[in-house]
N, C-alpha and C positions, 0 to 999 in steps of 0.2 A: 504494500500500500504506500502510495506517495505521501509525503509528510508536508504539513504546513509548519514552518518554523516562525514563531512570533518572538521577535527580539525587541525588548524595551531599550530605548536609548534616551540620552539627554543629560545624564549627570555623572557617569563614570565610564571608563574604558570598558570595552567588551572583554569578558573573561574567555578562557580557552574554548569552552564548550560552545559559547555563542559565536566565536570566530570560526569554529569548525562548521557549524550549521550554516553560517553566512557563505563560507567557501563552497559548500555543497549545493547551494541554491542555484537553480537555473534562471530564475527571475526573482527580483527583489522589488516589492511593492512599497511605495511611500507616498505620503502627501507632500505638497510643496513645502509646508512648514517643517515637517520632519526631515525632508531632504536638506533644507538649510542647516538643520542641526547636524545631520549625518556628515555633511561636507567637512565638518571640523574633525572628524574621526580619522585616524591613521589608515583605517581599513577602506576608506572611500575610494582612493585611487585605484585599488586593485579590483573593485567590483562595480565601478560606476557605469560600465557599459551594459550591465545587466539590470539596471534600475528602471522601473516603469512607474511613472507618477500618475496616481489616481486620487482625486480629492474627495470623492463621494463614497461614503461607507457602503451603500447599497451596490454601487458599481464595483467596489472592491470585492464584495462577497460574490457577485456575479462572475467576475473575472476568475476568482479562485474556483468556483463551481465548474466553469467551462474548461479550466486548464489543469486542475489537480491531477487528473488521471494521466496527463501527458508529461508533466514536469514537476520538479520539486520547487516549492514556492517558499520564499521568506517574506514575511510581512513586518515592516518596521512600525513599532508602536511607541507611544509616549510613556516613559517611566515604567510603572508596573501595569502590564496589559489587562490584569484582572481587577484593578482598582478603578471602577467606573470606566473601564476602557474597552477597546475593541475585542479583547481576548474572550470576554463572556459571549459576545455575539458569534465569534468564530467557533467556539466550543459547542454552542447550541446548534449551529448550522451543520457542522461536519463531525461532531463527536470527539470524545477525548482521545480515541486511538489514532486519529489523524493529525493531532496537534502536539507540538512540543513548544514549551514556553521558556523563555530566558528573560526574566524580569530585571529591570534596573530598579533603582530607588523610585518610589512614588514621589510626585511633586508635594503631596501632603506631608509625607515623612520628612522630606527635606525642609519644608516650610516650618514645621514645628521645631526642628533642630536649629534653624536660623534664629528663632526667637527664644530658644532655650527653655522650651516647655515640653513636658511629657505629653504624649498624644494617645496613650492607651485608655484614658478616661474621658476622651472627647467624643462628641457626636460628629461623625464624618458624613458629609453629604455632597451631592452634586447638583448644581443649578445649571449645568452645561447641557443645553437642549439640542446641541448639534449645529453645524454650520449652515444648514439650509433652513431659512425662516419658514418655508412652506411645509417642512417635514420635521418640525421640532419634536423631540421625544417627549412622551408624557412622563413627567418627573414625579418621584415619590413625594417631594415637598416643593412648594411653589414659593415665590418671593414673599408673598403675603404671610406665609407661615413663620417667617424669621422672628418676629417679636415674641410669639408664643414659645417657640423653641428656645429662644434666649432666656425666657423666664424660667425654663425647666433645667437647662444645661449650663454648667459653668464654663465649658469650652465647646466651641463649634468650629470645625474646619470645613470650608466651602470651596469646591471647585467652581469657578465662575465661567462666564462667557461674555460676549459683547453686549448681549441684552441684559443679562443678570450680572452686572459688573459691580465692583466694590462700592462705587458711588451710589448706585441704585439700592444696594443692600443697606448702606448707611442711611439713606433717605427713608427707607422703610422702618429702620430701627428708631429714628428720632421721632416717629409718630407715637412711640411709647416711652416709658421711663428708661433712660439710658445713663442715668447718673453714675452707675457702677459698672459701666461697660467700656472696654478698650478694644480697638480694632487694629489688627496688623494686616497689611497688604504686602505679600511677597511677590514681587514683580519680576518677570523674565528670569526665573531661577535657572541656573546653568549657563546663562549667557554672560558675556563679558560685562554687560551693563546692567546686571541684576540690581534691584533696589529693594530695601525693606522700609516701608513707611508705616509709622504707628501714630495713632491719635484717637480722639473721641469720634463717635459716629458723626457728630456735627462737622468736625474738621474734615473727615474723610469724604463726606457727602459733597464738599465743595471742590474736591480734587478730581483729576482724571488720571487714568493709569494705562500703561502699555500692556499689551497682551503678549503671552499668557500670564495670568496671575492667579494667586490663591489668597483667599481672605480667611483670617482667623479671628473669631470673636472670643474675648475673655471677660469674665466677670471679675472685677477687682474686689468685690465682697459678695458674700452669699447670705442674703437675708432670709431665705426660705429653706427649711430643712428638706433634703431630698425625699424623706419618707412621706412628706405631706402630699406628694404627687403620685404615690404608688399604693394607696390604700383603697379598700372597698368600704362603702358605708356612708355615702352622702345622704343627709336627711332631706326630706321634701322641702323643708323651710330654707335649705341652702341653695335651692335651684329656682330660677325664675320660671313660673308657669302660670297658666291662665285657667281660671274657673275650676280648679282641682284636676285639670287634665294632665295628669302625671302618673307614671307607673309607680304604684306604692312601693315603699322601701322593701318590704318583705317579699313582694312579688318580683321586684327587680332582682333581688338577690337570688331567688330561685331560677329566674330566667337566665341570668348570667351563669349560674352553675350548670344548667342544662346545656348552654351553648358551648362550654368547654373551649373557651377562646384560645387560639394559638397566639404565640408571641409575634409572629409576622403573618402576612397574608392580607386578604381582603374581607371586610365585614360590611354587609348592607344592613342598615337599620331603616326599615320601611315604615312610614307613618311615625316619624321621629317624635312628634309632640313637643314636649319641653326639651328633648334631647337627653333625658336622664340616663337611658341605657347607653347611649353613645358616650356620654361623659364618663360614666363609670368604666366602660370598656377602654376608653382612652387612657384613664389613669392606671388601670391594671396592665395594659399592653401598649406602651408608648410607640412601639415600632409597628403596630397593626394599623393598616390604612382603613379608615372608617368613612363610609359614605352614608350620610343621614338624609333620607328622602322625606320631604314634607311639602304638602300642597298649600297649606294655610299660611298666609302672610304674617299673621300675628304670631303663630307658632315658630315660623322661620326666624323672626326677630328674637323670640325667647331662646331658641337654640343658639343663635349668634351671641347673645349676652352670656349664656352659660359657657359657651366655648371660650370666650374671652376671659371670663372669670376664672376658669380652671385650666387655662393654657392648653386647650385641646388642639394642638398643632396638627395632629394626625387625623382630624375630622374635616371632611369636605361636605358642605351643605348643598344639597341638590333640591332646588325648588321645583316641584312638579308632582305629577300623580303617577303611581305605578299602575301597570308595567311600562308605560311609555317612557317614563323618566329613567328607566333602567337600561335602555338599549345601548348606550355608549359606555357603560361602566365596565370595568374589568371583571373577570369571572370571580365570584365570591367563594370563600371556603365556609363562611358562616353567614346566616341571615336571621334577623329578628323582625317579626311583623307585629308592630304595636297597634296598627290600624289599617284596615283595607276596605271595609264596607262590602258592597256588592261585587267588587272586583276581585275578591279573594281567590276564587278558583283560577282566574286568568293569571293572577300574580304567581300562584304556586306552579301553574303550568310553565310560565316563562322561566321561573327559577330552575325547574327540573331540566330545562333545555340548556341553561347556561352553566349550571353547577355540575362539574364532573363527579365530585364527591364532597360531602360536607354535612353540616347540621343546620337545620332550620327550626327555629322556635317561634311560636306565636302564642299570644294571650287571647282568651275569649271570655266574655262575661255571659253571653247567651248560649243556651243549649243548641239553638239553630246554627250559630257560628261554629260550635264544636262539631256538629254533624257535617256541616259543609267542609270544614277544614279536614276532618278525618277522611271523608270520601275523596276529596281532591288529592290528599297525600297518598292514599292507597292507589288511586287511579294513575298517578304519575310516578310511581315506582319508589316511594319512600317507605321505609319501615318506620313505625311510630309507636309512641306511648303517650299517655295522658295522665296528668296529675291535677287533682282539684285542690286548690290552696284556700283554706279558710283561716282568716286571721282575726283575732280580737285584740283590741288595745285597751289598756287601762285608762280610766278617766276619773278625776276626783268627784266625789259626791259626799257632801257634808264633811265629816271628819274621816272619811274612808275613801275607797275607790271601787269602781265597778268596771266590768268589761263590756265594751260595745263592739259589735261585729262589723267588719268591713265586708262588702259584697264578695262572695267567693269567686275565685277566678280559675278557669281551666288553663293550665300551661301545657301546650301540645308540642311535642318534639318529634321532628321527622329527620331521619338519617338516610342519606343517599350515597350509594357506592360502598 
């Protein structure tokens, strides 16, 4: 089987194994920017006649697919190809057996070393959407998530691009409290004219920077204990909601238990209401991507307020009605349905077609909803179980207390795959 050698460049000379792979390659693929970097290497003169420049990632993948059976290919990549780099795409397209990787330092690793900070306790992220404005990648985090992320994490390392550049990041930060925030911009690392610029978000927002660059955000003090953001048990009084339209604390705890949330992946919260389930899920699993779908404008506002209050950076609010609002969302591994009305069956059918395997949990107050949900889950391939949750709460009366009952709720769990 022909091999694809992916060699990271930019920061240190090639080692012997990378040099050997380079010498064996019949064609060497590089972008214009990486070619400029590689021209500084001693190896360039001996292999320059075999270099082919392709600037588009999709075109690069197509070239490899068309030529892999005919020749050995070397692909030059920036830094560590598996750190938000092209290496992941190549592995996905061609499989591990076809690929050999020779990483350099990552730009993030070098950036943290330049400012003398450890990076094993930092949130590392990419805001690099790709060079083509018409085909920008869907990113795990968006620029608007930065203030919420900065409220949770003491250190954040960010790979930037022309659109999501350090000045724009700083401008987003100064919309919130940044009194205890310092930014470092590591510009053109590995080049002769590299620079490290440090300052407050307000100062950085007024500057411009040469590409490529890496931004690092540091808290100079930590006013909030980390455990505040990782516990379960928000009280209804701690969440903004309207007219009592909120999943009750005890029911929410059971629903989250039934969901068995993964640490990473995709979670749809359909009929988000106040966003209570999404907020609790966000605090439990900060790396889980949560899409909260809600059609009511007042409830959307409530979700937004709760997201801001509890720094729910991994929550994306989708205003609309399911299943139509779900069509562009990535495949979920978990789904919670807090409200669906007459469209419940069509929503469950849609989920069954989009979810390969995972867990769906929904709450029902009416026997009719229980029957409709049970029928739909069975019809569309889910195995299921049902729990009825009856909760009574104490309430003062005279010099004592009595228990008053909350309406019983059916918690229905469906498992697919």
